[in-house]
N, C-alpha and C positions, 0 to 999 in steps of 0.2 A: 943252176938249171931251174927254170920256173915249173912249179908243180901245177899240173892241170887238174882241177877238181873234177871228180867223176860224179855221175848221176847217183850212184850208190851212196857216196859221201853226202850228197845233198839230201837224199831221202833220210839218212840217219839224222842229219841236222834238223830236218822238219819234224821227225818224231820226237827228238829231244825238246824242241820248242812246244810241241803238242803236250808232252808230259808236264812241262812247266806250266802251261795254260791250265791243264787239268788240276794241278795242285792249287793254283790260284783260285779256280772256281770252287774247289772243295773248301778252301779256307774262307771264301766269301759266302759259303752256305747256299750256293746256287745249284739247282738241279738241272740236268741236261735238257729238260723240256721248257725251261724258263728262257726263251729266246730274248725277250725284252730285257730281262735282268742281265743276261750275259752281254748283250749289245751295249747296255749302259756301262757295264764294268770296263769295257774297252773303248768307250766314247765313240761307238759306232751307231750311225743312224740306221734303223731297221724300217723298211717300207714294204708294202705289198702291192703288186701291180702285175698286169698281164705282160708276158714277155714273148717275143717271136720265136719261131722255129722250135717249139716244144722245149724251150730252155727253162729249166726249173728255177734257176736263180742266177744272179750275177753280182759282182762287186765293183763299185765305182771308187777307185783309189782316191781321186782328187777330192771327193766329198766324204770319204770314209763311210760309205753307204752300202748296205746289203739290201738287195731287192729280191724278194721271193714271190714266185707265182703260185698261188694256192689252187688255181682253177682245175688243174688236171693231175694233181699229185696225191699219192697215198700218204698217210702220216709218216711211214717209214722213209719214203723218198724225201719228204720235206725235212725230216730230221737230219738225214745225211747231208742234204743240200745246204742247210744252215751252217753246219760245222765245216763243210767244204769252203763256203764263202768266208766264214770266220778265219779260217787258215789263210785265205788270201790276205786278209787284213793283217794278221800276225806276221806273215812273211814280207808283205809289201812295205811294212814299216819297221823292218828289222835290218839295220844296215849291214850286219855281219852276213845274214842270209843273202841279201842282194849282192854283196861283194863276191860271195862264193859263186852265185849264179852267173855273175859277169865273167868270172874266171873259169867257168866250167867248160869242158869240152863236150858240148851237146849240139845236136843238129837243129833243135828248135827250142828256144826259151819258153814259148807259149805252151808247147806240149809238156815240157818238163814241169812247168809251174802247175799245170793241172794234176800231174802225177804227185807232186809234192803236197798239194792240197788234199787229194784223195787219201794219201798215206797219213797225213796229219789228222784228218777228220776221223779216220778209222782208229788211230791211236787214242784220240780223245774219248771215243766211245768204248773201245776195247783195248786195254793195256796189253802190250805184247807179252810181258812176263806172265801175266795171268793166263793169256791164251795158250802159251806153251804148256803150262801145267794141264790145262783142260784137254788139249789135243793128245796128251799121253793116254787118255781114255777113249780116244776116237780116231781111227785111222783116217788119213787125209782123203776126203771125197766130198761131194756135194751133200752126202748124207749127214755130215757134221753140222751143216748150216742150221737146221731146226734146233739141234741140241744147244748150239752156241747162242742162238737168239734167246732161248729160254733162260740160259744161265746168266747172260749179261743184260737181259731186257733190252736188247739192241735190235736195230733193223737188220733185215736179211742182207741188204746191200752193204752196210758197214761190215758185217761179219764176213761176207765173201771177199771184200777188199782186204780185210785184215788177214784172212787166211792166206791169200796169194802173196801178200807182202812178207809173210813169215817163212815160206817154204824155201828149201834149198835145191829142190829139183826144178827142172825147166818146164813151165806150163803157162797156159793162157786161161784167163777167165772171160766168159761172155755172159752177160745178163740181158735177156730179151723178154719183151712183153708181147702177148698175142694181140693183134689188131685185125680188124676186119677191113678188107680191101675190096672196093667195088670192081666189077669187070672193067677192063680197059676201055676208055673213051678216047678215041683218036690216038690210041697207043699209050695213053698216060693213065696208070692206075691211081685211084683216089682212096685215101684213108677215110674210113667212116667213123663217126662218133659212136655208133651202135651197130650191132649185127644186122645184116640184111639177108633176105632170103637168097638172093643171088650173089652175096658177097663171099669172099674167101678169107679164111683165117691165115694170117701171116705172122711170123715172129719178127719183131723189129728190135734191133740191138740198141739198147739204151745206155749200157755201160760196157766197157771192156778194160782189161788190165793184164799185165804180164808179171811173171815172177822176176826177181832181181836179175837172173841170168839171161833174160830174154828182152832186155830193154830196147834193143835196136829194131824190134818188130812191134807192130801195133795193128789192132783190128778197128776198123772205122765204125764209129757209132752212127746211128740213124739209118743204117742200111737194113734191108730185109734179108733174112736168112733164106737160102734157097729152099724151095718147097719139098725137095726130096732129102733134105738133111735129117739125120736121125734125132736131132734136137726136138723135132715135132713129136717123136714117139713119147716124150716125157709128158706131153699134155694129157694123154689119156691114161696115165699110170696111177693117178690118184695118190701122189706123194711117194711113189716108189722110184728108186734110182734106176735109170736106164744106163747101161754100160755097153761098150763095144769099140769099134774102130770108126773114125769119122774124119772128114776134112776140116781143118781149121778154117772158119768162115772169113777169109781175107776178101776184101772188096775186089781185089785183082783177080780172084778165082784161082789163085795159086794152088796146085794139087798137092797139098801137104797133109797126109792122112796119119793120124796118131790115135792112141787110146784116149777115150773120153768117158766121162760120166756126167749125167744130167739129171736134174730134179725140178719138177714143177712145184713151186712153193710160194705162198702168198701172192698169187696171181702172176708170177714170173717164172721163166725157165732159167735156171742157173746151170752153167756147164763149165767143167774144167777140161782142158785139152792138154794131155800130159806128153810132152816131147821126150822126157825121160821118166823113169819110174819113180813114184813117191818113195821117200826114205821113211824109216821108222819115225813115229811121232816124237820120240824123245831125242831125236837128232835134229829137230827143227831149230835153226839158229835165230837169234834175235836179229831184227833188221838193222 
């Protein structure tokens, strides 16, 4: 009987590859912010250019090239983007990983590849074993994000992704940025580069992820969060956690309401939607 590789097995393999990469970088004396040195270590061409559709980065396999767009990125997003694209290179040139992906029982290779690269990037920046120990001091919620950022000198995005990859309960992660939207012109709202007197503040989802037990669901990035969603309450709380009941922001509008908590931190709203209750931190499993 042929064994069908699961997405969870692929994620474990991606994290093992990330752990190996981290050891190699440590042995080479390369710091995480030395993008050029890391790229040279793996014979990757690193270039900077404008990319369409608010895409922060991309990887061109045929040329072993990472392209980063610095124009509209914060340092933390740029940091996570680089390691995400580096994981593309590490996976795309790993015959074992590609073979497993070909044998995997998944609905979309492209979506799964993005999840593998997100998980690998987070593992590079924040080792799972260390995270587990740290979370024993901090119950699982968005309130842990600032603590973990300081402890690991890591970006908030990387921390949030790593947290959700380590949990054993079912939950969703949404990361959204406030954007100002002009009044509709011929029925089409326009995003503005800067606030306008007659503009409205909207939350735009820039990242989303699911815990290991919720892989068959996904939240579309690039969509605006509905104006009446409680995530907006976090904007005016000055770093305080907002908790309550809220709908998971599916693009379909599916009415699935669960417990959630949200935090406005480093110019973004981070929200966890808990389908089941978080377990004790010392029960968090390794991915």
